N, C-alpha and C positions, 0 to 999 in steps of 0.2 A: 504493500500500500504506500503511495507517495506521501511524503511529509508535507503538510501545509506550511509554506513559508511566507504566507501573507502576514505582514507585520501587524502586531496589535497596537492600536493607536487610541490614546485617551485624549480628552480635552479637559484642561484645568482652567477654571474661570476664577480670576482673582476678585473676591467679593468681600474682603474682610475689613476694608477701610471705613473710617468714620465720615470723611468728607467735611473737614473743618470749615472750609471756605463756604459751604452752604449755609452756615449759621443755623443748623437744624439739630434737633434732638433725635431725629429719625435716621436710620441707616441710609447711607448714600445710595446704595444700589436699589433701595425700595422707593426712591423718588420716581414719579411717573413721567414718561413721555409717550406720546402716541397712544395713550389710554392704558398702559400697563407699566409695571416697574422696569427700570433699566435692566436689571438682572434677568427678568423674564424674557426680554427681547433677545438677549445674548444666548440664553439657554435654548430658546426656540431655534435660533440659527445653528447652534452647535449640534442639536439633535437632527438636523438635516445632513450632517456630515458623519456622525457616529451615533450608535444606539445610545439611548438615555442612560443605560447602566455604565457606559464608558465616559460619561460627563461628570466631572467633580467640581462642585462649587466650594471654594475654600472661603469659609466664613469666619468672622470674628466679632466685630462690634455688633451688639444686639443680635447675636447669632440665633437665638430662639425665634425672634421675629422674622428674620430672613428665611430660616428653615420653613417656618409655617407658611410664609407667603408663596413659596415656590415648590414645596414638597410634592404637590400633585403632578409636577412635571416628570417625576420618576428619576431625577438625577440623584447622585450620591453627594454626601457632604463630608468635608474635612474641616475640623475646627482648628483655627489659628488663635489660640487663647490669648497670646501676647502678639501684638502687631509690631514687628521689627523690620519692616521693609518688604519689597517685592521678592528679594532673594530668599528671605526667611519664609515667605509664603510657600515656595516650592520645597524648602527644607522640611516643613511640617507635613508636606504631602508625600514624603518619600515612601512610606509603607503602602499608601494607596496606589501609587504610580509604579512601584517596583515590578509588578507583573507585566507591564507594558514595554514595548520596544521603543515607542516614540510618544511624545506628548506635545499637543498644541496648546499654547498658553494664550488665553483671551482675557480682556479686561471687562469686568462686570459693569463698568460705567460707560462703555462705548458701544451703543446699541445699533449703530449703522453698518457694522461689518456684515458682509454678505457671505452666504455659503460658498458662492463661486470663488471668492477671494481666499477663503480658508482652504478650499480644495486645491487652489493653485499653490498656496504656501506649502501644503502637505506634499503635493506631487513634486514640487521643485526641491524640497528638502530631501525626499526619498531618492529622487533621481541623482542628486549631487552627492548623496551619502555624507551629508554634513552632520557635524555634532550639534551645531546651532544655526538656525536660519531666522533672520530678522525680516519682518515686513517693514519696508521703508516707504516713504512718500516724499515727493518733491514739492515744496511749498514756495509760493511767492515771497511770503514773509515767515522765515523759520524761527524767528525770535522766540525764545522760551523752550525750544525743543533740543534734545540731544542730537548732535550731528553724527552722521555715519562717516567714518574714516575708512575708505577702501584701500587696499594695498596699492592700487594705482587706478587711474581713471577708467580703464577698461576691464578691471577685474571684478569678478563676482564676489571675491573674498573680502572680508572685513577684518581690519586689525584692531579697531577700537570704536567705542561710542563715547563721545565727549559731551558732557553736560554743558548747557549754556553758560553757566557761571565759570566753567573751567576753560572755555574756548579762548584761543588767541585771536588776533585780528584777522589772520588768514582763514582760520577755521570758521569764524563767524560768517564768512561769505558762502560757505557750503549750504546749499538749499535742500539737500537730502537729509531727512530726519528719521529718527527711530519712532515707530508708531506705538510700541509697547505690545505688539503681537509677535509671538515666537513659535518656532518648532524646535524641539530638542530630541536628540537621541537619549533615551533614559539612562543607559549604562554610563556613558561619559559624563552626563549631567551630574549624577550622584557620586561619581568618582572624583569630580573636581569642584563641586559646589562648596566644599569645606574650605576652599581657598579664598572665598569672599571675605572681605574685611569691612569693618565698620568705621574706618578712619575718614569720616565725612561729617559735615556740619550737623546732620541729624542722628548720627550714630546708628545707622541702619544698614542692612545688607541689601545692596542694589542688584537686581537681576541683570541690568545693563552691564555690570562689571564682568559678567560671565564671558563677554566677547574678549576682553583682555586676558582673562584666565585661560580660556581655550587657546588663544594665540600663543601664550607662553608654553602651553602643553602640546603645541604643534597639531592641534585638532582643527578641523575645518569649520570656519564661521563664514557664512555667506548672507547676502541680502537680496530680497526680491522686492522690486519697486511696484507698488500698487498703481494701477491706471486711474484710480478714483480717490484722490486724497481726502475727499469729504467723508469717506466711510470710516476713517480712523478717529474721527472727532470724539473726544471724551467730554464728560460732564463734570467739570471741576467747580463751576459756579452756576448759580441759578440762571444767569443770562445765557450761558452756554447751553444749559438744558432747554431753555425756551427756543433757542435757535435750532437745536436738534429736533424738538417737538414740531416746529414749523416745517422743517425739511421732511419729516416723516409724514406729516398730515398732507402736505402737498403731494408727496409721492403716492399716498393712498388715494387721493382724489384722481390723480392721473391714471392709476391702476383701474379704478372704477370706470372712468370715462373710456379707457381702452377696451373695457369689457362691455360697453354699450350704454352706460348710464350718462345722464347729463348733470353736471354739477355747476350751477351758476355762481359766479364769484367765489371760487373755491377757497380763496384766501380768508373768507369769512366763516367757513364751515369747520366744525370740529368733528372729524370722523376717525374713530379708533381703528387700530390695525386689523382687528379680527371681524370687522363689519363686512357683510356681503350685501350687494345690491344687484338686482336683476336688470336685464337690458330694457331700454326705453323708459326707465324710471327717471323722473326729474327731481333733483334736489335743489331747492331754492336757497338763496343766500341766508346766512345766519342760522342754519340748521345744525343740531348736534346729534350725531349717531354714535352711541357709546356701547362699550362692552362687546357682547357677542350678538348684536342685533342682526337680523336677517330680513331683508326687504325684497319682495317679489318684483316681477316685471310690470311695466306700464303703470306704476304708481306715481303719485305726485305728493311730495313732502314739502309743505309750504313753510315759509319763513318763520323763524323763532320757535320751531318745534324741537323738543328734546326727547329722544327715543333711546332707551337704555335696555339692553338684554331682552329685546322683544322680537317677536316674529310677525311679519306683516305679509299677507298674501298678495296675489296679483290684483292690479287695477284698484288699489285702495287709495283714497284721498285722505291725507291728513292735513286739515286746514290750520291756519296760523295759530301759533301759541299753544299748541297741545303738548301734553307731557304724558309719555307712556313709559312705564317701568315694569319690566317683567310681565308684559301683557302679550296676548295672542289675538291677532285680528285676521279674520278670514277674507277671502277675495271679495272685491266690489263693495266693501264697507266704506263708510264715510265717518271720519272722526274729526270733531272740532267744529268751529274754532274754540280754543280755550277749554278743551276737555282734559280731564286728568284720569288716566287709566292706571290704577295702582296694581301692585302684584296680585296675580291670580285672576286678572280680568281676561275673559275669553269672549270675544265679540264675533258673532256669527256672520255668515255670508250675506252681503247686502244690507247689513244692519247699519243704523245711524246712531251715533252718540254725539250730541251737539253742544251748544253753547253752555259753558260752565256746568257741565255734568261730570260728576266724580263717580268712579266705579272702583270696587275692591272685592276681589274673590267672588266674581260672578260669572255666570254663563248667560249671555244674551243671544237669543235664538235668531234664526235666519229671518231677515227683513223686519226685525223688530226695531222700534225707535224710542229713543229717550233724547229728545232734542233740546230741552231747555232746563237749566237751573234745578238739577235733580241729583240726589245721592242714592246710589244703589250699592249696597254692601251685603255680602253673604247671601246671595240670591241666585236662584235658578229660574230663568225667564224663558218661556217658550218662543215659538216662531210667530211672527205676525202680531206681536204685542205692541200697543201704543201706550207709552208711559208719559202722562201729562206733565207740564211744567210744574216745578216745585214739589214733586213727589219725593218722599223719603222712605226708605226701608229702615225702620228702627231696629237695628240688629244687636244692640248692646243693652243689657239690663243693669249695668253697673258692675257685674261680676263675670257673666258669660256672654258669648256671642251666639246668636240664634239665626236660623235660616228662614228666608221668605221664598215660597215657591209660587210661580205665576204660570198658568197653563197657556197653551196656544190661543191666539186670537183674543186675548183679554184686552179690554180698554180701561185704563186707569185714569180717572179724571184728574185735572190739575189740583195741586196743593193737597194731595192725599197723603196720609200717614199710615204706613203698613207696619203694625207692631208685631215683630217676629217673636216666637215661631207662628207663622200663619201661611195658609194655602189659599190661593185664588184659583178656582176651577176654570177649566177650558171654556172660552167664550163668554165669561162673566164680564159685567160692567161694574166699575166702582165710581160712584158719583163724586163730583168735584168736592174738595175740602172735607172728604170723609176721613175719619180715624177708624181704621179697621183692626179689630183685636180678635176677631173670630174667623174661622175658615168660611170661605164663600163657595157654595156649590157651583157646578157648571151652569152656564147660561142664566145665571142669576144677576139681579141688580142689588148691589150693596150700598146702603147709605148709612153713614155713621156721623151724623151732625145734628145739631138742634134745629127744630122747625123755625123758620123765619117769622118773627113778629114785627109788625109795622104799627106804630102808634102815631096816627095822624095828628098834627097840631102840637105834639109834645114839645118840640123845640120852641115854638112860639110862646107857649105857656111858661116854659122854663126861662126864656129870655125876659119876659115881662116881670117875673118874680125877681130876677136878678136886678133889673133896673129899679124896681120898687124899693129894694133893700139897699141900694147903693147910696153912700154918703159922699156928696160932692164937697 
């Protein structure tokens, strides 16, 4: 039987830092861009290159929070209890990475890196049989970055990385910089990593110094230049994070438009990375599509609507200012303007939920309507139901929630109060301004209000009495 010589490759994501410049108590890698944490983006990219079990997130600051935020991705974790620099990050990962032949090192705060670039880095590293491969980039303004010193202008090999503060006048002119992404052969990495020193201003172990360590050990260090310098951008400040967020969201809009949707004034829209939109759907300005929202084809999502973790069928109109949160809307329905669909709302095919209507944990049947100023909570409503303006399902008794059931074809008059638990039978009518506390049989008329009394002349008499008793 032939021996499988395919090298085992891991991905290590450096995610232990605090991010002091963010002025935040929260872990740096959990700050969000494009609708999810920085680290979640990097993990998603890594999993397109290697299986999840071969991805290691090296965590430290607020490790429990970071682990909880991304543990559903299936990656493994290494704890860096004390953060003593990027070199120390790989030192503490030695036991986890020892079974592998090579490791690709990514930064948990640089979410724009693409699977294609990681694969190019991997393949170049393997092809050249290098001990260390750097991903580099050429920048118009390299100030602040470590410069790549190659053995000569045409060489693939690197002799050192010089940090900005250590560069001389000639080195400052070099525009090729170190991105902070690497590939290492594991065996030589751990044979030599002990040579790293902490004789720097921060007293830390720098992974960049491995280039010099390997050069002294006569091990091959090479650099691969990325064609897209923008993908190496990190998030060291909040301003940088917002720049990355803008890039990601514009890229998402372009992706949706390439797939057949129209996004008007995309720079005004907030669309998260995992949102899906069908062809011929129109997204108007100032719309937010968040989380794992799915929108069908030929819909129109009008301005100022905010839709989060919701599913919308084909040919749905969402009128301006509507808010949908964990809701489900079937085909041909009309929502809004200014509707609020809270979690658990299921709106049937062709149904209407209109002006200032709030729903929560309901099923609204096919072609049913609740068009004005209504609250529907904990209710199951059949097909072809008309819910008049101002209707309320009173679902809470101060301790427990109760359910309202409304059958097909029911007509609920305006300003009605349905006190749950209560059932309104198929085809029944509820008179306007009724307070319904008992079940209503099918095809019945229910009235729950006092009989009107009119006292003619009462106001005239009252007014005369008041004038007679007035003291001027």
